FITIBA-156419 format. One record per residue: x, y, z of N, C-alpha, C in turn. Coordinates in steps of 0.05 Angstrom, whole numbers. Layout:
<node <X Y Z> <X Y Z> <X Y Z>>
...
! end
This chain:
<node <11 -18 -4> <0 -1 2> <16 28 2>>
<node <26 35 -16> <26 67 -19> <24 86 15>>
<node <32 103 17> <33 119 31> <14 132 29>>
<node <2 152 11> <-20 171 10> <-50 154 6>>
<node <-48 121 7> <-71 105 2> <-76 102 29>>
<node <-45 102 49> <-54 91 77> <-60 119 105>>
<node <-56 139 82> <-68 158 101> <-94 179 100>>
<node <-105 162 70> <-121 168 55> <-142 144 79>>
<node <-140 127 88> <-157 99 95> <-154 115 129>>
<node <-131 118 133> <-127 120 161> <-140 141 171>>
<node <-143 153 154> <-156 181 164> <-197 171 173>>
<node <-206 162 144> <-224 148 146> <-234 128 173>>
<node <-221 116 175> <-228 96 193> <-227 117 221>>
<node <-216 131 221> <-212 151 248> <-227 180 248>>
<node <-242 168 231> <-273 195 221> <-253 213 217>>
<node <-236 223 208> <-228 252 207> <-221 267 179>>
<node <-244 286 181> <-243 295 155> <-216 314 148>>
<node <-220 323 120> <-186 322 103> <-183 355 113>>
<node <-199 366 123> <-207 397 144> <-191 392 160>>
<node <-184 384 168> <-171 371 204> <-140 373 200>>
<node <-141 358 178> <-102 354 169> <-103 376 158>>
<node <-105 389 136> <-106 404 119> <-107 434 134>>
<node <-120 434 174> <-114 459 177> <-87 455 200>>
<node <-77 430 206> <-57 422 221> <-29 429 204>>
<node <-33 419 174> <-14 416 154> <-9 456 143>>
<node <-32 471 152> <-30 495 145> <-30 503 112>>
<node <-51 481 101> <-49 483 74> <-84 477 68>>
<node <-97 474 39> <-119 477 27> <-127 454 33>>
<node <-147 454 32> <-165 423 36> <-158 401 5>>
<node <-158 412 -15> <-152 411 -35> <-121 401 -40>>
<node <-105 413 -27> <-82 400 -33> <-79 370 -12>>
<node <-95 372 8> <-97 347 23> <-117 321 9>>
<node <-141 328 -14> <-141 327 -27> <-121 299 -44>>
<node <-103 324 -59> <-78 313 -75> <-61 292 -69>>
<node <-51 293 -45> <-48 280 -31> <-59 248 -35>>
<node <-78 252 -16> <-97 232 -13> <-101 202 -46>>
<node <-91 232 -61> <-91 221 -87> <-69 215 -105>>
<node <-54 218 -83> <-18 207 -94> <-2 232 -134>>
<node <-23 247 -129> <-10 276 -141> <5 287 -128>>
<node <-1 285 -101> <22 311 -92> <49 293 -70>>
<node <80 301 -67> <84 288 -61> <85 295 -22>>
<node <93 280 -5> <95 301 19> <123 314 33>>
<node <132 316 46> <149 333 58> <150 318 80>>
<node <171 313 84> <187 295 121> <167 310 151>>
<node <164 345 146> <150 343 172> <122 343 165>>
<node <113 348 141> <78 334 135> <81 307 142>>
<node <96 284 135> <90 265 160> <75 266 181>>
<node <99 269 197> <101 282 221> <84 289 233>>
<node <74 316 222> <48 326 228> <16 304 219>>
<node <19 299 206> <-3 276 201> <-8 255 214>>
<node <23 245 223> <22 213 234> <9 231 272>>
<node <22 252 276> <3 262 298> <-23 264 300>>
<node <-40 277 285> <-48 278 285> <-72 254 292>>
<node <-53 225 268> <-73 202 266> <-68 188 302>>
<node <-52 216 314> <-34 189 345> <-22 163 335>>
<node <-7 160 323> <12 141 315> <35 147 298>>
<node <59 130 300> <91 135 293> <87 146 271>>
<node <101 149 253> <112 155 233> <118 118 224>>
<node <136 110 232> <146 85 221> <111 70 223>>
<node <90 71 231> <74 52 244> <50 61 215>>
<node <57 90 203> <39 100 182> <56 87 152>>
<node <76 85 152> <85 75 131> <87 46 130>>
<node <85 40 151> <75 6 145> <49 -5 150>>
<node <37 10 154> <2 10 163> <-4 -19 131>>
<node <-23 -26 127> <-37 -43 160> <-23 -56 176>>
<node <16 -61 165> <27 -79 196> <24 -58 210>>
<node <35 -62 227> <45 -44 262> <74 -52 271>>
<node <91 -34 269> <114 -29 283> <112 -53 309>>
<node <130 -77 321> <127 -72 350> <151 -61 351>>
<node <151 -51 378> <183 -44 398> <182 -72 411>>
<node <202 -90 406> <221 -104 414> <226 -108 454>>
<node <224 -111 468> <230 -113 499> <258 -139 484>>
<node <278 -124 494> <308 -141 502> <326 -140 522>>
<node <346 -160 522> <360 -147 547> <383 -125 536>>
<node <398 -121 552> <421 -97 545> <430 -106 525>>
<node <449 -130 535> <472 -129 516> <463 -146 497>>
<node <436 -154 483> <417 -164 471> <424 -155 447>>
<node <433 -174 424> <425 -153 397> <402 -161 387>>
<node <383 -147 370> <363 -149 358> <364 -142 331>>
<node <357 -160 312> <353 -152 277> <322 -149 278>>
<node <315 -115 254> <299 -121 249> <295 -111 215>>
<node <283 -121 199> <285 -118 174> <253 -93 170>>
<node <264 -71 149> <247 -53 148> <247 -45 120>>
<node <228 -54 104> <229 -43 76> <218 -30 59>>
<node <226 -9 52> <205 19 46> <213 28 19>>
<node <193 23 -13> <205 28 -33> <200 75 -34>>
<node <224 82 -42> <229 115 -46> <239 115 -76>>
<node <234 129 -76> <258 144 -92> <280 157 -76>>
<node <296 162 -97> <327 157 -82> <334 187 -80>>
<node <327 217 -82> <326 223 -66> <314 236 -50>>
<node <292 221 -39> <279 220 -14> <294 204 15>>
<node <306 181 2> <321 170 18> <329 177 53>>
<node <347 197 44> <363 208 67> <335 230 82>>
<node <323 236 70> <302 244 94> <284 229 103>>
<node <281 214 88> <264 185 106> <285 178 133>>
<node <310 160 128> <333 158 150> <332 172 170>>
<node <329 197 157> <333 229 184> <309 217 204>>
<node <283 216 190> <252 219 202> <257 188 215>>
<node <267 171 209> <262 140 223> <291 133 250>>
<node <303 150 240> <335 137 259> <340 166 280>>
<node <332 191 266> <341 215 284> <361 218 273>>
<node <374 238 278> <400 247 273> <424 227 268>>
<node <427 206 282> <453 192 293> <442 162 266>>
<node <440 175 247> <428 150 231> <458 142 218>>
<node <473 154 226> <504 145 208> <518 134 228>>
<node <512 130 254> <522 126 268> <505 94 275>>
<node <481 90 264> <469 65 270> <480 42 243>>
<node <485 51 226> <485 44 202> <523 34 200>>
<node <535 48 221> <575 47 222> <576 21 253>>
<node <553 18 258> <562 -4 279> <549 -33 273>>
! end
């Protein structure tokens, strides 16, 4: 499922109208409609705002309808996690920063 499809489906499930999303993003409802149709790309900050409106994490927004589950682990135990997201090359760094924060270079070098 594409991110724009997930946004529309989640919004409808939560009975949130497009105006609520538009107000949170400081955009016109027509722009939100275009986002939900896949006619307009989303900025990383917009994804963060939408996920807050939906009261869910950005990762859960990307993986919808599946849900990312944080595993509890012992302090010295390593965990292997696989997350597959299809992205355009120019969006890769933005999404990595969004998911892993500013320390993503440290994460990949370990």
